[in-house]
MIROKOL-820448 format. One line per 4 residues: number of its first residue (from 1); for each residue x, y, z of N, C-alpha, C. Coordinates in nm, 3 decimals. Layout:
BEGIN
NUM> X Y Z X Y Z X Y Z | ...
# end
This chain:
BEGIN
1> 4.914 6.807 20.395 4.852 6.790 20.266 4.951 6.747 20.159 | 5.079 6.770 20.178 5.180 6.728 20.081 5.178 6.577 20.062 | 5.158 6.503 20.171 5.152 6.357 20.161 5.036 6.315 20.072 | 4.921 6.380 20.088 4.804 6.350 20.007 4.833 6.377 19.860
5> 4.894 6.493 19.830 4.924 6.526 19.692 5.018 6.424 19.630 | 5.116 6.379 19.706 5.209 6.279 19.656 5.134 6.149 19.628 | 5.042 6.114 19.716 4.964 5.993 19.696 4.880 6.003 19.569 | 4.817 6.117 19.547 4.737 6.137 19.426 4.827 6.126 19.304
9> 4.943 6.188 19.309 5.037 6.180 19.197 5.077 6.036 19.170 | 5.104 5.960 19.275 5.142 5.819 19.258 5.026 5.740 19.197 | 4.903 5.769 19.242 4.786 5.699 19.189 4.767 5.730 19.042 | 4.783 5.857 19.004 4.767 5.897 18.865 4.875 5.831 18.778
13> 4.998 5.833 18.824 5.105 5.770 18.748 5.082 5.619 18.734 | 5.029 5.557 18.838 4.997 5.414 18.833 4.890 5.388 18.726 | 4.788 5.472 18.724 4.682 5.458 18.623 4.740 5.472 18.482 | 4.831 5.565 18.464 4.892 5.585 18.332 4.971 5.461 18.289
17> 5.040 5.399 18.382 5.115 5.276 18.349 5.020 5.164 18.308 | 4.905 5.156 18.374 4.805 5.056 18.336 4.755 5.083 18.195 | 4.726 5.208 18.165 4.679 5.246 18.031 4.785 5.212 17.927 | 4.911 5.240 17.956 5.018 5.206 17.863 5.022 5.056 17.837
21> 5.000 4.977 17.941 4.995 4.832 17.925 4.882 4.789 17.834 | 4.766 4.852 17.852 4.651 4.822 17.765 4.683 4.858 17.619 | 4.748 4.972 17.599 4.784 5.014 17.463 4.881 4.916 17.398 | 4.978 4.871 17.476 5.072 4.771 17.422 4.999 4.642 17.386
25> 4.901 4.606 17.468 4.823 4.484 17.439 4.746 4.499 17.309 | 4.688 4.615 17.285 4.616 4.638 17.160 4.711 4.629 17.041 | 4.827 4.688 17.056 4.926 4.683 16.948 4.961 4.538 16.914 | 4.987 4.457 17.017 5.021 4.316 16.995 4.904 4.240 16.933
29> 4.784 4.272 16.981 4.665 4.204 16.926 4.652 4.232 16.777 | 4.676 4.355 16.737 4.667 4.390 16.596 4.778 4.322 16.517 | 4.900 4.322 16.573 5.012 4.254 16.506 4.983 4.106 16.488 | 4.913 4.046 16.585 4.883 3.903 16.583 4.751 3.870 16.516
33> 4.691 3.970 16.450 4.565 3.951 16.378 4.453 3.898 16.468 | 4.444 3.950 16.588 4.334 3.913 16.678 4.203 3.961 16.620 | 4.096 3.905 16.670 3.965 3.942 16.617 3.935 4.089 16.650 | 3.864 4.151 16.559 3.828 4.292 16.578 3.750 4.313 16.708
37> 3.663 4.221 16.739 3.583 4.234 16.862 3.674 4.232 16.984 | 3.773 4.145 16.986 3.865 4.141 17.099 3.944 4.271 17.111 | 3.985 4.326 16.996 4.059 4.453 16.997 3.968 4.565 17.047 | 3.845 4.564 17.003 3.749 4.666 17.048 3.727 4.657 17.198
41> 3.715 4.536 17.250 3.700 4.519 17.396 3.817 4.582 17.470 | 3.937 4.558 17.419 4.056 4.615 17.482 4.057 4.767 17.468 | 4.016 4.817 17.352 4.008 4.960 17.330 3.908 5.025 17.426 | 3.797 4.959 17.447 3.696 5.011 17.540 3.750 5.014 17.683
45> 3.832 4.916 17.718 3.894 4.915 17.850 3.988 5.035 17.864 | 4.058 5.068 17.757 4.148 5.184 17.758 4.067 5.312 17.778 | 3.957 5.323 17.706 3.873 5.441 17.718 3.818 5.457 17.861 | 3.780 5.346 17.920 3.729 5.348 18.057 3.841 5.389 18.155
49> 3.960 5.337 18.132 4.073 5.372 18.217 4.108 5.520 18.203 | 4.100 5.574 18.080 4.126 5.716 18.058 4.021 5.801 18.129 | 3.898 5.757 18.126 3.791 5.831 18.194 3.817 5.833 18.346 | 3.861 5.720 18.401 3.894 5.716 18.544 4.012 5.807 18.575
53> 4.109 5.813 18.485 4.222 5.903 18.501 4.173 6.048 18.503 | 4.088 6.082 18.407 4.034 6.218 18.401 3.959 6.253 18.530 | 3.881 6.160 18.580 3.804 6.186 18.701 3.894 6.204 18.823 | 4.000 6.128 18.832 4.095 6.143 18.943 4.163 6.279 18.937
57> 4.200 6.321 18.815 4.263 6.452 18.798 4.164 6.564 18.829 | 4.039 6.548 18.785 3.937 6.649 18.811 3.909 6.662 18.961 | 3.901 6.551 19.028 3.877 6.554 19.172 3.989 6.630 19.243 | 4.112 6.604 19.203 4.226 6.674 19.262 4.219 6.823 19.231
61> 4.186 6.857 19.108 4.178 6.997 19.068 4.068 7.070 19.146 | 3.953 7.006 19.158 3.842 7.069 19.230 3.876 7.089 19.378 | 3.948 6.994 19.435 3.981 7.000 19.576 4.097 7.092 19.610 | 4.170 7.135 19.508 4.287 7.220 19.534 4.275 7.353 19.461
65> 4.299 7.353 19.331 4.304 7.477 19.254 4.172 7.553 19.257 | 4.062 7.483 19.240 3.933 7.552 19.237 3.902 7.613 19.373 | 3.928 7.541 19.478 3.905 7.595 19.612 3.990 7.720 19.633 | 4.116 7.712 19.593 4.207 7.827 19.608 4.159 7.946 19.525
69> 4.116 7.920 19.403 4.067 8.028 19.318 3.942 8.094 19.378 | 3.853 8.015 19.433 3.733 8.072 19.496 3.771 8.155 19.619 | 3.866 8.105 19.696 3.909 8.178 19.815 3.976 8.310 19.777 | 4.040 8.314 19.660 4.108 8.435 19.613 4.020 8.518 19.520
73> 3.891 8.490 19.523 3.793 8.563 19.443 3.825 8.559 19.294 | 3.872 8.444 19.247 3.901 8.422 19.105 3.800 8.325 19.047 | 3.675 8.349 19.078 3.568 8.256 19.040 3.556 8.245 18.888 | 3.562 8.357 18.817 3.547 8.352 18.671 3.661 8.273 18.606
77> 3.780 8.283 18.661 3.894 8.206 18.609 3.866 8.057 18.622 | 3.815 8.017 18.738 3.785 7.877 18.762 3.675 7.828 18.668 | 3.573 7.909 18.651 3.463 7.871 18.562 3.514 7.857 18.419 | 3.593 7.952 18.373 3.648 7.948 18.237 3.734 7.823 18.215
81> 3.817 7.788 18.314 3.901 7.668 18.303 3.815 7.543 18.285 | 3.713 7.533 18.369 3.629 7.413 18.364 3.548 7.407 18.235 | 3.495 7.521 18.192 3.418 7.521 18.067 3.507 7.493 17.947 | 3.633 7.530 17.954 3.723 7.506 17.841 3.742 7.356 17.814
85> 3.714 7.274 17.912 3.723 7.129 17.891 3.622 7.079 17.789 | 3.515 7.155 17.771 3.408 7.112 17.682 3.412 7.179 17.545 | 3.509 7.267 17.524 3.524 7.332 17.394 3.595 7.238 17.298 | 3.545 7.234 17.180 3.608 7.152 17.076 3.697 7.244 16.992
89> 3.824 7.213 16.986 3.916 7.296 16.908 3.982 7.214 16.801
# end
């Protein structure tokens, strides 16, 4: 399973590099006075990439930490962690 975890880590880091590239593109677009619509399109791509990053992280969490917590009878801890994602602070 260590190989799988390393692969997930590499995939997540790759996604982050893509997002950083999108952010740099938005910065340049704004510096170059690109149209607002073009900047918004790029911003929406960033948001979509962030959502995919979140989903990859959630999948990994559900497949590892949550399973372990359930096996160790820490169900309420797992539920609290997941619900905390939806709290606005």
